[in-house]
C-alpha positions as CSV (number, residue, x, y, z in Angstrom):
1,M,58.6,22.0,44.2
2,Y,62.4,21.4,44.1
3,K,62.7,22.4,47.8
4,E,59.9,20.0,48.6
5,K,61.6,17.2,46.8
6,V,64.9,17.8,48.5
7,Y,63.2,18.0,51.9
8,K,61.4,14.7,51.4
9,E,64.6,13.0,50.2
10,K,66.4,14.3,53.3
11,V,63.6,13.0,55.6
12,Y,63.8,9.7,53.8
13,K,67.5,9.3,54.3
14,E,67.3,10.1,58.0
15,E,64.4,7.5,58.5
16,M,65.9,4.8,56.3
17,Y,69.5,5.0,57.7
18,K,68.5,3.4,61.0
19,K,66.8,0.6,59.2
20,E,69.4,0.0,56.6
21,M,71.8,-2.2,58.5
22,H,68.9,-4.4,59.8
23,T,67.2,-4.9,56.5
24,K,70.2,-5.3,54.3
25,E,71.2,-8.7,55.7
26,M,67.6,-10.0,55.4
27,H,67.3,-8.7,51.9
28,Q,70.5,-10.4,50.7
29,K,69.4,-13.7,52.2
30,E,66.0,-13.5,50.4
31,V,67.5,-12.5,47.1
32,H,70.0,-15.4,47.4
33,K,67.2,-17.8,48.2
34,V,65.0,-16.7,45.2
35,S,67.8,-16.4,42.7
36,K,69.2,-19.9,43.4
37,V,66.0,-21.7,42.5
38,N,66.7,-24.7,40.3
39,V,64.9,-23.8,37.1
40,S,65.3,-27.3,35.7
41,Q,62.5,-28.4,38.2
42,C,60.0,-26.2,36.4
43,T,57.4,-27.9,34.1
44,T,57.0,-27.3,30.4
45,A,54.3,-24.9,29.2
46,E,51.0,-26.1,27.9
47,H,50.0,-26.0,24.2
48,D,47.1,-23.5,24.0
49,T,46.4,-19.9,23.4
50,S,46.2,-17.7,26.5
51,Q,43.7,-15.0,27.3
52,D,46.5,-12.6,26.5
53,G,46.5,-13.8,22.9
54,L,50.0,-15.1,23.3
55,P,50.7,-18.6,21.8
56,Q,51.8,-21.1,24.4
57,Q,55.0,-23.0,23.8
58,Q,54.7,-26.8,23.4
59,G,57.4,-29.2,24.6
60,I,60.0,-26.5,25.5
61,A,62.0,-27.3,28.6
62,F,62.4,-24.2,30.7
63,E,66.0,-24.9,31.5
64,D,66.9,-24.8,27.8
65,H,66.1,-21.1,27.7
66,A,67.0,-19.8,31.1
67,P,70.1,-17.6,31.4
68,G,73.1,-19.2,33.0
69,F,73.5,-16.5,35.7
70,E,71.5,-14.9,38.4
71,L,69.9,-11.5,38.3
72,K,72.1,-9.1,40.3
73,V,69.9,-6.3,41.4
74,T,72.9,-4.4,42.8
75,A,74.2,-4.0,39.2
76,L,71.0,-2.3,38.0
77,P,70.9,1.5,37.8
78,E,68.3,3.6,39.5
79,L,66.6,4.1,36.1
80,V,65.4,0.5,36.4
81,T,65.0,0.0,40.1
82,G,63.6,3.4,41.0
83,R,64.7,5.1,44.2
84,H,63.8,4.7,47.8
85,T,61.6,7.6,48.8
86,P,58.6,8.3,51.1
87,D,56.7,9.5,48.0
88,P,57.2,7.0,45.1
89,L,54.3,8.4,43.2
90,R,56.1,11.7,42.7
91,F,59.8,10.8,43.2
92,A,60.5,7.2,42.3
93,F,62.0,8.3,39.0
94,D,62.9,11.7,37.6
95,N,60.4,11.7,34.7
96,K,58.6,9.6,32.1
97,A,61.0,9.3,29.2
98,S,58.7,7.9,26.5
99,A,55.0,7.3,25.8
100,H,55.4,3.5,25.2
101,A,57.9,0.8,26.2
102,G,59.7,-1.3,23.5
103,G,62.6,-3.6,22.9
104,S,65.7,-3.4,20.8
105,Q,65.5,-3.5,17.0
106,Q,68.0,-3.7,14.1
107,P,67.7,-1.5,11.0
108,I,67.1,-3.1,7.6
109,S,68.8,-1.8,4.5
110,P,66.5,0.3,2.3
111,D,67.2,-1.8,-0.7
112,L,65.6,-4.7,1.1
113,F,62.4,-2.9,2.1
114,Q,60.2,-4.1,-0.7
115,S,61.4,-7.7,-0.8
116,Q,61.2,-8.1,3.0
117,F,57.7,-6.7,3.3
118,E,56.5,-8.7,0.3
119,N,57.8,-11.9,1.8
120,V,55.9,-11.2,5.0
121,L,52.7,-10.4,3.2
122,L,52.9,-13.4,1.0
123,A,53.0,-15.7,4.0
124,A,49.6,-16.8,5.1
125,E,50.5,-16.7,8.8
126,K,47.8,-16.4,11.5
127,P,48.9,-14.3,14.4
128,A,46.8,-14.6,17.5
129,N,45.8,-10.9,17.4
130,R,45.9,-8.4,14.5
131,C,44.8,-4.8,14.0
132,L,44.6,-2.4,11.1
133,Y,45.8,1.2,11.4
134,V,44.9,3.9,8.8
135,H,46.6,7.3,9.0
136,I,45.1,10.5,7.9
137,P,48.0,13.0,8.1
138,F,46.1,16.4,7.9
139,C,45.2,19.0,10.5
140,R,43.7,22.5,10.1
141,V,45.6,23.7,13.1
142,R,48.7,22.5,14.8
143,C,48.3,22.0,18.6
144,T,51.1,23.6,20.5
145,Y,52.1,20.4,22.3
146,C,52.0,18.2,19.1
147,N,55.3,16.8,17.7
148,F,53.5,14.8,15.0
149,F,52.1,17.5,12.7
150,Q,52.5,16.6,9.1
151,H,50.4,18.5,6.6
152,A,48.0,21.4,6.7
153,A,44.5,20.4,5.6
154,S,43.5,21.3,2.0
155,A,40.5,19.9,0.3
156,S,42.3,19.2,-3.0
157,L,45.3,17.7,-1.3
158,I,43.1,15.5,0.9
159,E,41.2,14.3,-2.2
160,E,44.5,13.4,-3.9
161,Y,45.6,11.6,-0.8
162,F,42.4,9.7,-0.4
163,D,42.6,8.3,-3.9
164,A,46.2,7.1,-3.2
165,L,45.0,5.6,0.1
166,V,42.3,3.6,-1.6
167,L,45.0,2.2,-4.0
168,E,47.2,1.1,-1.0
169,L,44.2,-0.2,0.8
170,K,43.2,-2.5,-2.1
171,M,46.8,-3.6,-2.7
172,K,47.4,-4.6,0.9
173,A,44.0,-6.2,1.4
174,A,44.8,-8.6,-1.5
175,Q,47.9,-10.0,0.2
176,P,47.7,-13.6,1.6
177,W,48.8,-12.5,5.0
178,T,45.9,-10.0,5.2
179,Q,43.3,-12.6,4.2
180,A,44.7,-15.4,6.4
181,A,42.8,-14.3,9.6
182,P,40.3,-11.6,10.7
183,F,41.3,-8.3,12.3
184,Q,39.9,-7.6,15.8
185,A,40.3,-3.9,15.6
186,V,40.6,-1.0,13.1
187,Y,41.8,2.5,14.1
188,V,41.6,5.5,11.7
189,G,43.9,8.1,13.3
190,G,45.9,11.1,12.5
191,G,46.3,13.9,12.2
192,T,42.6,14.7,12.1
193,P,40.6,12.0,10.2
194,T,37.4,14.0,10.8
195,D,38.8,16.6,8.3
196,L,37.7,14.1,5.6
197,T,34.4,14.9,3.9
198,A,31.3,12.9,4.8
199,R,31.5,11.0,1.5
200,Q,35.2,10.1,2.2
201,I,34.5,8.9,5.7
202,A,31.6,6.7,4.6
203,R,33.6,5.3,1.7
204,L,36.6,4.6,3.8
205,G,34.6,2.6,6.3
206,Q,32.8,0.7,3.6
207,L,36.1,-0.2,1.8
208,I,37.6,-1.5,5.0
209,R,34.6,-3.7,5.6
210,Q,34.5,-4.8,2.0
211,Y,38.2,-5.7,1.5
212,F,39.5,-6.8,4.9
213,P,38.4,-9.8,6.9
214,L,37.0,-8.6,10.2
215,T,35.8,-10.4,13.3
216,N,32.1,-10.2,14.0
217,D,32.7,-7.9,16.9
218,C,35.5,-5.9,15.2
219,E,36.0,-2.5,16.9
220,I,36.3,0.2,14.1
221,T,37.3,3.6,15.6
222,L,37.3,7.0,13.9
223,E,39.5,9.5,15.7
224,G,39.0,13.2,15.4
225,R,38.1,16.6,16.9
226,I,34.8,17.9,17.9
227,N,35.2,21.1,15.9
228,R,33.0,20.9,12.7
229,F,32.0,17.3,13.5
230,D,28.4,17.8,12.7
231,D,25.5,15.3,12.3
232,A,26.2,14.8,8.6
233,L,29.8,13.5,9.4
234,F,28.6,11.4,12.3
235,D,25.8,9.8,10.2
236,A,28.2,9.2,7.3
237,A,30.7,7.5,9.7
238,L,27.9,5.3,11.1
239,E,26.8,4.4,7.6
240,G,30.4,3.4,6.7
241,G,30.5,1.0,9.6
242,F,32.4,2.9,12.3
243,N,31.3,1.8,15.7
244,R,33.5,3.8,18.0
245,F,34.5,7.4,18.1
246,S,37.5,8.9,19.9
247,F,37.8,12.7,20.4
248,G,40.9,14.5,21.6
249,V,39.3,17.0,24.0
250,Q,42.5,17.3,26.1
251,S,40.9,19.9,28.3
252,F,37.5,21.4,28.5
253,N,38.9,24.7,30.0
254,T,38.6,27.5,27.5
255,Q,41.9,29.2,28.5
256,V,43.9,26.0,28.4
257,R,42.4,25.0,25.1
258,R,43.1,28.4,23.4
259,K,46.7,28.4,24.6
260,A,47.1,24.9,23.2
261,K,45.6,26.0,19.9
262,R,42.5,23.8,20.4
263,L,39.4,25.0,18.6
264,D,36.1,25.8,20.3
265,D,35.5,26.8,23.9
266,R,34.3,24.7,26.8
267,E,30.6,25.1,26.3
268,A,30.7,24.1,22.7
269,V,32.8,21.0,23.3
270,L,30.8,19.9,26.3
271,T,27.5,20.4,24.6
272,R,28.6,18.5,21.5
273,I,30.0,15.5,23.5
274,Q,26.7,15.4,25.4
275,T,24.7,15.4,22.2
276,L,26.7,12.7,20.5
277,S,26.7,10.5,23.7
278,A,23.0,10.9,24.2
279,R,22.3,9.5,20.7
280,N,23.7,6.2,21.9
281,D,24.6,5.1,18.4
282,A,28.2,4.1,19.3
283,P,30.6,4.5,22.2
284,I,32.0,8.1,22.5
285,V,35.4,8.2,24.1
286,I,37.5,11.3,24.9
287,D,41.2,11.9,25.7
288,L,42.2,14.2,28.5
289,L,45.8,15.5,28.9
290,Y,47.1,16.5,32.3
291,G,50.1,18.9,32.7
292,L,49.2,21.5,30.1
293,P,50.1,25.2,30.7
294,Y,47.5,27.0,32.8
295,Q,46.0,23.6,33.8
296,T,46.1,24.0,37.6
297,M,44.9,21.2,39.9
298,N,41.5,23.0,40.1
299,V,41.2,23.2,36.4
300,W,42.1,19.5,36.1
301,A,39.5,18.6,38.7
302,Q,36.9,20.5,36.6
303,D,38.1,18.7,33.5
304,L,37.4,15.4,35.3
305,T,34.0,16.6,36.5
306,D,33.1,17.7,33.0
307,F,33.9,14.3,31.6
308,L,31.6,12.7,34.2
309,D,28.9,15.1,33.3
310,C,29.2,14.9,29.5
311,G,28.0,11.3,29.2
312,A,30.9,10.0,27.2
313,H,31.3,6.2,27.4
314,G,35.0,6.2,28.2
315,V,38.1,8.4,28.9
316,D,41.9,8.2,28.6
317,L,43.9,10.2,31.1
318,Y,47.2,10.9,29.4
319,Q,50.3,12.6,30.9
320,L,51.7,15.4,28.8
321,I,55.2,14.5,27.7
322,P,57.0,17.4,26.1
323,M,58.8,15.9,23.1
324,G,61.1,17.4,20.5
325,S,60.8,20.9,19.2
326,T,57.1,21.6,19.7
327,P,55.5,25.1,19.4
328,M,54.6,24.9,23.1
329,M,58.2,24.5,24.2
330,D,59.3,27.3,21.9
331,L,56.7,29.6,23.4
332,V,57.9,28.6,26.9
333,A,61.5,29.3,26.0
334,N,60.5,32.7,24.7
335,Q,58.6,33.3,27.9
336,R,55.3,33.6,26.0
337,L,53.8,30.7,27.8
338,P,54.2,29.3,31.4
339,P,56.0,26.0,31.5
340,P,53.9,22.8,31.6
341,A,53.5,21.0,35.0
342,D,56.5,19.2,36.4
343,T,56.5,15.5,37.1
344,A,55.5,15.7,40.7
345,S,52.5,17.9,39.8
346,K,51.5,15.5,37.1
347,A,51.7,12.7,39.5
348,G,49.2,14.5,41.8
349,M,46.9,15.0,38.8
350,F,47.0,11.3,38.0
351,E,46.2,10.5,41.6
352,L,43.2,12.8,41.5
353,G,42.1,11.2,38.3
354,V,42.2,7.7,39.7
355,Q,40.4,8.8,42.8
356,M,37.6,10.4,40.8
357,M,37.2,7.4,38.5
358,D,37.1,5.1,41.6
359,K,34.7,7.3,43.4
360,H,32.2,7.2,40.6
361,H,32.7,3.4,40.0
362,L,34.0,3.5,36.4
363,H,35.5,0.3,35.1
364,R,39.2,0.5,34.7
365,L,40.4,-1.1,31.4
366,S,44.1,-0.2,31.7
367,V,46.3,2.0,33.8
368,N,45.0,5.1,32.1
369,H,41.7,4.2,30.5
370,W,38.2,3.9,32.1
371,A,34.8,2.9,30.7
372,R,31.4,4.0,31.9
373,D,29.7,0.9,30.7
374,N,30.4,-2.4,28.8
375,R,30.0,-0.8,25.4
376,E,33.4,0.8,25.6
377,R,36.2,-1.9,25.2
378,S,39.2,0.1,24.1
379,L,40.2,-2.9,22.1
380,Y,42.6,-1.4,19.6
381,N,44.5,0.4,22.3
382,S,45.0,-2.7,24.5
383,L,46.0,-4.9,21.5
384,A,48.1,-2.6,19.4
385,K,50.2,-1.5,22.4
386,T,50.9,-5.0,23.5
387,S,50.5,-8.3,21.6
388,A,48.9,-7.6,18.3
389,E,50.5,-7.3,14.9
390,V,49.5,-4.0,13.2
391,L,49.2,-3.5,9.5
392,P,49.8,0.2,8.6
393,L,48.0,2.1,5.8
394,G,48.7,5.7,4.8
395,A,51.5,8.3,4.8
396,G,53.3,8.3,8.2
397,A,51.5,5.2,9.5
398,G,53.6,2.8,11.6
399,G,53.1,-0.9,12.4
400,H,54.7,-4.3,12.9
401,V,54.1,-7.5,11.0
402,G,55.9,-10.8,10.8
403,G,58.8,-9.9,12.9
404,I,59.5,-6.5,11.3
405,S,58.4,-3.0,12.3
406,L,58.0,-0.3,9.8
407,M,57.2,3.4,9.3
408,Q,55.7,4.5,6.0
409,C,56.7,7.6,4.0
410,R,55.7,10.9,5.7
411,Q,56.2,13.1,2.7
412,L,53.2,13.0,0.4
413,P,55.2,13.0,-3.0
414,S,57.1,9.9,-1.9
415,Y,54.0,8.3,-0.7
416,F,52.0,9.1,-3.9
417,N,54.9,7.9,-6.1
418,A,55.3,4.5,-4.3
419,V,51.6,3.7,-4.2
420,R,51.0,4.6,-7.8
421,Q,53.8,2.3,-8.9
422,G,52.3,-0.5,-6.9
423,Q,55.1,-0.4,-4.3
424,H,54.9,-0.4,-0.5
425,P,55.5,3.2,0.7
426,V,58.1,2.2,3.4
427,A,60.5,4.8,4.7
428,M,62.0,2.9,7.6
429,M,62.1,-0.8,8.5
430,M,63.6,-2.7,11.5
431,T,64.0,-6.3,12.5
432,M,62.1,-6.8,15.8
433,S,63.8,-8.5,18.7
434,P,63.6,-12.3,18.7
435,N,62.2,-11.8,22.2
436,A,59.3,-9.7,21.0
437,A,56.8,-12.2,22.5
438,V,58.4,-11.6,25.9
439,H,58.2,-7.9,25.4
440,A,54.6,-8.1,24.4
441,S,53.7,-10.0,27.5
442,I,55.5,-7.4,29.7
443,K,53.8,-4.5,28.0
444,A,50.4,-6.2,28.2
445,G,50.8,-6.9,31.9
446,F,52.0,-3.4,32.8
447,D,49.3,-1.8,30.6
448,R,46.5,-3.5,32.5
449,G,48.2,-3.1,35.9
450,A,49.1,-6.8,36.6
451,L,51.9,-9.0,35.3
452,S,51.0,-12.7,35.4
453,E,53.7,-15.3,36.2
454,K,52.0,-17.8,33.9
455,A,51.8,-15.4,30.9
456,L,55.4,-14.2,31.3
457,N,56.8,-17.7,31.6
458,R,54.7,-18.9,28.7
459,A,56.1,-16.2,26.4
460,A,59.7,-16.7,27.6
461,G,59.7,-20.5,27.6
462,W,61.4,-20.6,31.1
463,D,60.7,-19.4,34.6
464,A,61.4,-15.8,33.9
465,F,59.1,-14.5,36.6
466,R,61.1,-16.2,39.4
467,W,64.4,-15.2,37.8
468,C,63.2,-11.5,37.9
469,H,61.9,-11.8,41.5
470,P,64.9,-10.0,43.0
471,L,64.0,-6.9,40.9
472,F,60.3,-7.3,41.8
473,E,61.2,-7.3,45.5
474,V,63.2,-4.0,45.1
475,W,60.2,-2.5,43.3
476,Q,57.9,-3.7,46.1
477,R,60.1,-2.1,48.8
478,N,60.1,1.1,46.7
479,G,56.3,1.2,46.8
480,L,55.8,0.5,43.1
481,V,54.4,-3.0,43.0
482,N,52.9,-5.8,45.2
483,V,53.9,-9.4,44.5
484,Q,51.5,-12.1,45.6
485,D,49.9,-15.3,44.4
486,S,51.9,-15.5,41.1
487,Y,51.1,-11.9,40.1
488,L,52.9,-8.6,40.2
489,T,50.3,-5.9,40.7
490,L,51.0,-2.2,40.3
491,T,50.4,0.3,43.1
492,L,49.1,3.8,42.4
493,A,52.7,4.9,42.0
494,G,53.5,1.9,39.9
495,A,50.6,2.7,37.6
496,F,51.9,6.2,37.1
497,W,55.3,4.9,36.3
498,S,54.0,1.8,34.4
499,V,55.8,2.6,31.1
500,T,59.1,3.2,32.9
501,L,58.8,-0.1,34.8
502,A,57.9,-2.0,31.7
503,Q,60.8,-0.5,29.8
504,G,63.2,-1.4,32.6
505,L,62.0,-5.0,32.8
506,I,62.2,-5.3,29.0
507,Q,65.9,-4.1,29.1
508,V,66.7,-6.5,31.9
509,M,65.1,-9.5,30.1
510,E,66.7,-8.5,26.8
511,Q,70.1,-8.6,28.3
512,A,69.4,-11.9,30.1
513,L,68.1,-13.6,26.9
514,T,71.1,-12.4,24.9
515,G,73.5,-13.8,27.6
516,N,74.8,-10.5,28.8
517,E,75.5,-11.0,32.5
518,R,76.5,-7.3,32.9
519,L,73.0,-6.0,33.6
520,T,73.5,-2.2,33.3
521,A,70.2,-1.5,31.4
């Protein structure tokens, strides 16, 4: 694969050298023309709420917020612009550095955690979008690729945790901020929430519906694994009000699953998903990972076929990103497991996934999520990753509310102690960037595959889309985006690199809005 990359880069250099002198002059003229636009001629934003859920700015002149310098694309590193290559899908960047894009944040002193969070929750503010996240930090088995394992499942420990979680749930539900507006989506994740008993699952759903204001069409998701998820658990969840179920299948292939420490073989998983989907009581959604050890292109093609055959209502296609010290990487280092797929191979898997979904006419909800029918909305995923405020519940839960982001205590003794004393179990707290609305607009656009000029300018309060146009042009020449009719639309390669592109644009905008002309990202 390395030789293939070097060869393609060599071909590219030979082909592009002849064109470089001709295109360089035309490019510089175009960048100069776009960058010199007089932003003071732009109109003010309307006062309304957009379809993105972002509040529009009223009476704000664009020129009051625009940076006093032009965007110099020549000063941007390749980590932002990507590289010129005949194969941008595989080689525009070296790798995907993180799962999600985000802006800069400033740490808050631990002695201010309680007062800061209480001030936020005492304010009856009404954000356009809000979600609730509940964390169940237990797993019976740690998957080899997982960097988030917290606690081994134990019936007595889970019972103690559930009692503490109920205390926190009631405490946070009573806050003015919580009661000020309904929540559009609830997600109970982990860990393995389906390791709760049927009684606990039903009660958790009932408590959420009883104590939290929810929209009439609120999406309430229970995450889990197929192993041991019998009809009693399913019926209890439905009784509790859960109306969407997300299962981390990752791969149907028995060898891939066993090497990843996933429970059950292909036939058991496939049969159970088919049974749950056929009941038609609620949308059944599965996650598939690509790039796992032993997951060849043929295995991946069969994984996609198995999804299409299993009847599930939706699917997420996620790229494996080796992070931290996971058991998988330790096994690879000790030559007990073959390495996971490289970036170029994963790009090919993504391409096949997109082709398969298009061939069978599934509805694309985001760059990596598809729905078989209109019952599957993937509402929490689209909101929580972009514009919504997220109230966290449970040990290890994370969220962001009222301009602060926070992570709750991961260690159970600390969590139990805080909740029992009526305190918020906060382990880390950060002040979010004052440009968080701009970041949310960028993340929302890149997540769904199209960035709107109107939405970005509304969030920024100035003509940011036009100011960024020189960068967009570079991305377009690099085969990552198309810019037309007030929209930046991701190509296949751009969709694969969507998080990388979003992160680059956030860094560029952050430096622009803080007055830093030296755009080195």
